[in-house]
C-alpha positions in Angstrom: 22.9 18.8 16.1 22.9 14.9 15.4 19.8 13.7 14.1 18.9 10.1 14.2 16.1 8.5 11.9 14.2 4.8 12.5 11.3 3.9 10.0 9.6 1.2 12.6 8.0 -0.7 9.3 11.5 -0.9 7.7 13.7 1.5 5.6 14.5 -1.3 3.0 11.3 -1.0 0.8 8.8 1.7 0.0 10.4 5.2 1.4 9.2 7.0 4.4 7.9 10.4 3.2 7.7 11.9 6.7 11.6 10.8 7.4 12.6 12.2 4.1 10.8 15.8 4.6 12.7 15.7 8.0 16.0 15.1 6.8 16.0 17.5 4.0 14.5 20.3 6.6 17.4 19.3 9.3 20.1 19.1 6.3 19.1 23.0 5.5 19.7 24.1 9.4 23.2 22.7 9.3 22.6 19.0 10.9 24.0 15.7 10.2 21.0 13.2 9.4 21.7 9.4 9.3 20.0 6.7 9.8 20.4 5.5 13.1 22.4 2.8 13.8 22.6 2.1 17.8 26.1 2.8 18.0 26.5 6.5 18.1 24.6 9.1 20.4 22.2 11.4 18.8 20.8 14.3 19.9 17.6 13.6 18.4 15.5 10.8 17.0 12.6 10.4 15.0 10.6 7.0 14.8 7.9 7.0 11.9 5.2 4.2 12.2 3.1 3.9 9.0 1.1 1.0 10.3 -0.6 -0.3 13.7 0.3 -3.9 13.3 3.8 -2.9 13.0 5.8 -4.4 15.9 7.0 -1.3 18.3 10.8 -0.5 18.0 11.8 -1.4 21.5 15.7 -1.0 21.6 17.0 1.2 23.9 17.6 4.5 21.8 20.8 6.6 23.2 19.4 10.5 22.5 18.5 13.6 24.5 15.3 13.4 22.3 13.0 11.1 21.1 10.1 11.7 18.6 7.5 9.5 17.5 5.1 9.9 15.0 2.9 8.2 12.3 -0.8 6.6 12.0 1.3 3.6 13.2 1.6 5.1 16.8 -2.2 6.6 16.3 -0.8 10.0 15.5 -3.0 11.8 13.7 -1.0 15.0 12.9 1.3 16.3 10.5 4.3 17.6 10.2 4.8 21.3 10.7 4.1 23.8 7.6 7.8 24.3 7.0 8.9 20.6 6.9 5.9 19.4 4.8 7.0 22.2 2.6 10.8 20.7 1.9 11.3 18.2 -1.1 12.3 14.8 0.2 15.4 13.8 0.8 16.2 10.9 -1.8 19.4 10.3 -0.6 18.4 8.2 2.1 17.1 5.6 -0.2 19.6 5.5 -3.0 18.4 2.5 -4.9 15.1 4.3 -5.2 14.4 5.8 -8.5 10.8 7.4 -8.6 9.6 10.4 -7.4 6.9 10.3 -4.3 4.4 12.4 -3.4 1.1 14.0 -3.0 -1.0 16.1 -5.3 -4.1 16.2 -3.2 -4.8 15.2 0.2 -7.6 14.0 2.2 -11.0 12.2 1.0 -15.1 13.1 0.3 -15.8 9.5 1.5 -15.9 8.5 4.9 -15.6 4.4 4.8 -16.0 3.2 8.2 -12.3 1.2 7.5 -10.6 4.4 6.4 -8.3 6.4 8.5 -8.1 9.2 5.8 -11.0 11.6 6.4 -10.1 11.5 10.2 -6.7 12.2 9.8 -6.8 14.3 6.9 -10.3 15.7 6.1 -11.9 16.8 3.0 -9.9 17.0 -0.4 -7.4 19.5 -0.4 -4.5 20.7 -3.0 -1.2 19.3 -2.0 1.1 20.0 -4.6 1.6 20.8 -8.2 3.3 17.6 -10.3 6.4 20.0 -11.1 6.9 20.0 -7.4 6.8 16.2 -7.0 9.1 15.4 -10.1 12.7 14.5 -9.5 14.9 15.9 -12.0 16.5 12.5 -12.4 13.6 10.6 -12.9 10.9 10.7 -15.0 8.3 8.5 -12.8 6.3 9.6 -10.1 4.5 7.4 -7.6 1.6 9.4 -6.5 -0.1 8.5 -3.3 -3.7 10.7 -3.1 -5.9 9.1 -1.3 -9.2 10.5 -3.7 -7.1 12.7 -6.3 -10.1 12.7 -8.8 -13.0 14.2 -6.5 -10.5 17.6 -6.9 -10.3 20.2 -9.2 -6.9 20.6 -8.7 -6.1 17.0 -9.1 -7.8 16.8 -12.1 -5.6 19.9 -13.3 -2.4 18.2 -12.5 -3.5 14.8 -14.4 -4.8 16.9 -17.3 -1.2 18.9 -17.5 1.1 15.4 -16.9 -0.9 13.8 -19.8 0.9 16.6 -22.1 4.5 15.7 -20.7 6.7 12.8 -21.3 6.3 11.8 -17.1 5.2 8.2 -16.0 2.7 8.1 -13.1 1.0 5.3 -10.9 -1.6 6.6 -8.5 -0.7 3.7 -5.6 -3.9 4.2 -3.3 -6.1 3.9 -6.4 -8.3 5.7 -8.1 -12.1 6.0 -6.9 -14.2 4.8 -9.9 -17.3 6.8 -9.0 -15.6 9.7 -10.0 -14.8 8.3 -13.6 -16.9 9.6 -16.4 -16.0 9.7 -20.3 -14.3 12.9 -20.1 -12.3 12.0 -16.7 -11.4 8.4 -18.5 -10.1 10.2 -21.9 -7.8 12.7 -19.4 -6.7 9.5 -17.7 -5.9 7.5 -21.3 -3.4 10.5 -22.0 -1.2 9.6 -19.1 1.8 7.3 -19.5 1.4 4.5 -16.7 4.2 3.0 -15.1 2.3 0.0 -14.6 -1.8 -0.6 -13.7 -4.3 1.5 -13.5 -5.1 1.3 -9.9 -9.0 1.1 -9.1 -10.6 -0.1 -5.7 -13.4 -2.1 -5.2 -14.1 -2.6 -1.6 -17.6 -3.6 -1.3 -20.0 -5.9 -4.0 -22.0 -2.0 -4.3 -18.8 -1.0 -6.3 -18.8 -3.9 -9.0 -21.4 -2.3 -11.1 -19.7 1.1 -10.7 -16.2 -0.5 -11.4 -17.8 -2.2 -14.4 -18.7 1.4 -16.1 -15.4 2.8 -15.3 -13.7 0.3 -16.7 -15.8 0.4 -19.8 -15.3 4.5 -20.3 -11.3 3.3 -19.8 -11.2 1.2 -22.6 -13.5 3.4 -24.9 -10.7 5.9 -24.0 -8.0 3.8 -25.2 -6.6 2.7 -22.0 -5.4 -1.3 -22.5 -7.6 -3.9 -20.4 -4.2 -5.3 -19.4 -3.8 -2.4 -17.1 -7.0 -2.5 -15.2 -6.7 -3.7 -11.5 -8.4 -3.1 -8.2 -7.9 -3.4 -4.5 -10.5 -6.0 -3.2 -10.6 -5.7 0.8 -11.4 -9.0 2.7 -13.4 -9.1 5.5 -16.5 -11.3 4.6 -14.5 -14.2 2.7 -17.9 -15.4 0.8 -18.6 -11.8 0.2 -15.3 -11.2 -1.0 -14.9 -14.5 -3.3 -17.9 -13.2 -5.6 -16.1 -10.0 -5.8 -13.1 -11.1 -7.2 -14.3 -13.7 -9.4 -16.9 -10.8 -10.9 -13.9 -8.6 -11.2 -12.0 -11.3 -12.9 -14.9 -11.8 -15.4 -14.8 -8.0 -16.2 -11.1 -7.9 -17.1 -10.0 -6.2 -13.8 -6.8 -7.8 -11.9 -7.8 -8.3 -8.3 -5.5 -7.7 -5.6 -6.8 -9.0 -2.0 -6.1 -6.8 0.8 -7.1 -8.6 4.3 -9.2 -6.0 6.8 -7.1 -5.0 9.8 -8.2 -2.9 12.5 -6.7 0.2 14.0 -5.7 -2.1 16.9 -3.0 -3.9 15.1 -4.8 -7.2 15.3 -4.1 -9.9 12.7 -6.8 -11.0 10.0 -7.9 -14.3 10.2 -6.2 -17.0 8.8 -8.6 -17.3 6.4 -8.6 -14.3 5.4 -4.8 -14.6 4.7 -5.4 -17.8 3.0 -7.8 -16.1 0.8 -5.4 -13.1 -0.5 -2.8 -15.5 -0.9 -4.3 -17.5 -3.3 -5.8 -14.1 -5.2 -2.9 -12.6 -5.1 -0.2 -15.4 -6.1 -1.6 -15.4 -9.7 -0.1 -18.9 -10.3 -3.0 -20.2 -8.0 -5.4 -17.6 -8.8 -5.5 -18.7 -12.6 -5.1 -22.8 -11.7 -7.1 -23.5 -9.0 -10.7 -22.7 -7.5 -10.6 -21.4 -4.2 -12.1 -24.3 -2.8 -9.6 -26.2 -4.3 -6.7 -24.4 -2.8 -8.8 -24.4 0.5 -9.4 -28.0 0.6 -6.6 -29.5 -1.2 -3.8 -27.5 -1.2 -4.2 -25.9 2.5 -4.8 -29.8 4.1 -2.2 -32.1 5.8 -2.4 -36.0 5.4 -0.2 -38.2 7.2 3.1 -37.8 5.6 4.7 -35.0 3.5 3.2 -31.8 3.0 4.5 -28.8 1.2 3.6 -25.4 2.3 4.3 -22.6 -0.3 6.1 -19.9 1.5 7.3 -16.6 0.3 10.8 -17.4 -0.7 11.2 -21.3 -0.3 9.1 -24.3 0.6 8.5 -25.5 4.2 8.6 -29.3 4.5 6.5 -30.8 7.3 5.7 -34.5 8.5 2.5 -34.8 10.0 1.5 -37.7 12.5 -2.1 -37.2 12.0 -4.8 -34.8 9.6 -4.5 -31.4 10.5 -7.2 -28.2 10.7 -6.2 -25.7 7.8 -7.0 -23.2 9.9 -4.1 -23.8 12.4 -2.1 -24.6 9.4 -2.4 -21.1 7.9 -1.3 -19.8 11.1 2.6 -20.2 9.9 2.7 -17.5 7.6 6.9 -17.6 7.5 9.0 -20.4 6.2 10.7 -22.3 8.9 8.1 -21.0 12.0 7.8 -23.6 14.4 4.4 -25.8 15.2 4.0 -27.5 18.3 1.6 -30.2 16.6 -0.6 -30.0 19.8 
């Protein structure tokens, strides 16, 4: 069988674990597995889509069978057990060096903005750390949603702390689960970069502050403290990120997206840009950024794009909300 793979969100960045497991399973069956290229016919093609806001793949696919899956398709199912048990096929991503996986699946909370409880249910064991680690790498990126709420997860953390492995819990740790004992356990880990927490509401601020104090007392350098900050109401999020900065926790703003794939508001996008571009966050206030950096007067204006600046001439003053809609350099604007 000839099998083609399509990572609808793109396969140049973070690896798609589902496709990697499918590739591994099919290769064990003696099948030929490649990235779909549009030039060759396939017996089966898998499309995996993580995010609902990613545009769908609308190219004609020459295949006898096309299978779609992933949260991006509002498919809350899981891989068959025999596929889930397969190790990821890292040959699909030759430049990627870290291992990826889950020690646990699920979450014990039911946050209104999160799909995890609906998709995965309550916290349960998924793997031991030795089953995730690659033989050619000491780094592991663990995607657990609430590993600290699991006795199995805590056992794996305790064991990893005794080994020469470097970790990143990239979905964020639940600060509500961090006790002095848990903090000492986390302090024994080798961290790839940050100890990531999550602060999605103002009610979490005292919890984050307490967790940060426990971690610092246990020996974790404050330079590693980092927290996701969900952005819905910008005024509330503004107060929250300033409070995080005041307590020595680096915020990372994430504008809210609903499950229909709708874009965040222009203000939410601008706020996240201000928080996440640290040269802006540390050099000007949100009000300065909003009222000065995002306002076109007559003459030359510079929009700071991702890779290069975009220069525009404006014949009249524009509302900053309209300017923010141009999220990519060189995207046209009608001026009407």
